[in-house]
PLY file of the C-alpha trace (Angstrom):
ply
format ascii 1.0
element vertex 124
property float x
property float y
property float z
element edge 123
property int vertex1
property int vertex2
end_header
49.82 159.27 -20.79
49.37 162.48 -18.88
51.99 165.21 -18.38
52.65 164.23 -14.76
53.45 160.61 -15.73
55.60 161.82 -18.64
57.68 164.10 -16.43
57.99 161.48 -13.68
59.34 158.86 -16.11
61.92 161.31 -17.51
63.24 161.93 -13.98
63.75 158.24 -13.23
67.30 156.81 -13.23
68.46 154.93 -16.35
67.72 151.46 -14.98
64.08 152.35 -14.22
63.63 154.00 -17.65
65.13 150.88 -19.23
62.59 148.65 -17.43
59.80 151.02 -18.48
61.04 150.80 -22.08
60.97 146.98 -22.04
57.45 146.89 -20.60
55.95 149.54 -22.88
57.44 148.38 -26.17
56.21 144.85 -25.50
52.78 146.18 -24.47
52.36 148.31 -27.60
54.54 146.17 -29.91
56.35 149.21 -31.29
59.55 151.14 -30.73
60.05 154.80 -31.57
63.04 156.49 -33.14
63.93 159.79 -34.78
64.36 159.96 -38.55
65.50 162.65 -41.02
67.14 161.20 -44.15
68.64 158.67 -41.74
68.12 157.64 -38.15
69.37 159.82 -35.32
72.65 158.64 -33.84
74.82 159.67 -30.94
78.19 158.84 -29.41
78.19 156.93 -26.11
81.10 159.01 -24.82
83.56 156.20 -25.54
83.59 156.54 -29.33
80.84 153.99 -29.97
77.83 154.81 -32.14
74.41 154.51 -30.51
70.94 154.80 -31.94
68.36 156.27 -29.56
65.05 154.48 -29.11
61.96 155.35 -27.13
58.93 153.45 -25.80
56.42 156.10 -26.84
56.15 158.86 -29.40
55.98 161.53 -26.71
59.47 160.67 -25.46
60.89 160.74 -28.99
59.28 164.15 -29.60
60.79 165.41 -26.36
64.29 164.57 -27.68
63.75 166.07 -31.15
65.65 169.24 -30.19
69.01 170.86 -30.91
70.94 168.64 -33.37
67.83 166.46 -33.77
65.36 169.36 -34.22
64.69 168.45 -37.86
64.01 164.79 -37.02
60.52 163.32 -37.03
59.21 160.53 -34.82
58.93 157.18 -36.59
57.56 153.95 -35.20
59.16 150.57 -35.78
57.26 147.31 -35.39
58.65 145.48 -32.35
59.18 142.20 -34.19
60.98 143.97 -37.04
63.06 145.75 -34.39
64.01 142.42 -32.79
64.51 140.35 -35.95
66.12 142.93 -38.22
67.24 146.06 -36.41
68.92 144.54 -33.39
70.58 141.78 -35.40
71.99 144.37 -37.83
73.08 146.65 -35.01
74.90 143.77 -33.34
76.73 142.97 -36.59
77.63 146.66 -37.01
78.68 146.98 -33.34
76.15 149.76 -32.75
74.72 150.15 -29.25
71.22 151.05 -28.18
70.50 154.28 -26.33
67.31 154.17 -24.25
65.72 157.51 -23.34
68.77 159.64 -24.09
69.30 162.51 -21.68
72.04 163.55 -19.25
72.12 160.02 -17.76
71.28 157.82 -20.72
70.90 154.05 -20.47
73.21 152.44 -23.03
72.35 148.81 -23.74
74.30 146.07 -25.43
72.20 144.50 -28.18
72.44 141.00 -26.66
71.10 142.22 -23.31
68.23 144.11 -24.91
67.32 141.11 -27.07
67.28 138.84 -24.03
65.18 141.24 -21.98
62.66 141.83 -24.78
62.28 138.10 -25.44
61.85 137.37 -21.72
59.15 140.01 -21.46
57.38 138.77 -24.59
57.27 135.24 -23.13
55.01 136.60 -20.38
52.42 137.42 -23.05
52.31 133.92 -24.54
0 1
1 2
2 3
3 4
4 5
5 6
6 7
7 8
8 9
9 10
10 11
11 12
12 13
13 14
14 15
15 16
16 17
17 18
18 19
19 20
20 21
21 22
22 23
23 24
24 25
25 26
26 27
27 28
28 29
29 30
30 31
31 32
32 33
33 34
34 35
35 36
36 37
37 38
38 39
39 40
40 41
41 42
42 43
43 44
44 45
45 46
46 47
47 48
48 49
49 50
50 51
51 52
52 53
53 54
54 55
55 56
56 57
57 58
58 59
59 60
60 61
61 62
62 63
63 64
64 65
65 66
66 67
67 68
68 69
69 70
70 71
71 72
72 73
73 74
74 75
75 76
76 77
77 78
78 79
79 80
80 81
81 82
82 83
83 84
84 85
85 86
86 87
87 88
88 89
89 90
90 91
91 92
92 93
93 94
94 95
95 96
96 97
97 98
98 99
99 100
100 101
101 102
102 103
103 104
104 105
105 106
106 107
107 108
108 109
109 110
110 111
111 112
112 113
113 114
114 115
115 116
116 117
117 118
118 119
119 120
120 121
121 122
122 123
């Protein structure tokens, strides 16, 4: 991915970044997060915990600033993400933050699961 593409994706509205996330994580079969003795978390503005996830390492690195400056990029296998992470997050009532920035896409686990499974069906 070149710098121009990177910057263009960051400027897209949340719904377009969400679609990009779905496509890229199913293409590469991995999800990226930020880790430092625990996974990075944020508040969705309504008191709910969110965990930020990214479709590529470059986007995770871009967000490893300020309170997350000590965090390192870690990849998660897509199938582990679907079968373990999202199920656990649903049980814990934790939401998913896609490409966190000033207009972050917050996804309900059920919606993300559905969208990932629908996209994966296209590959079968």
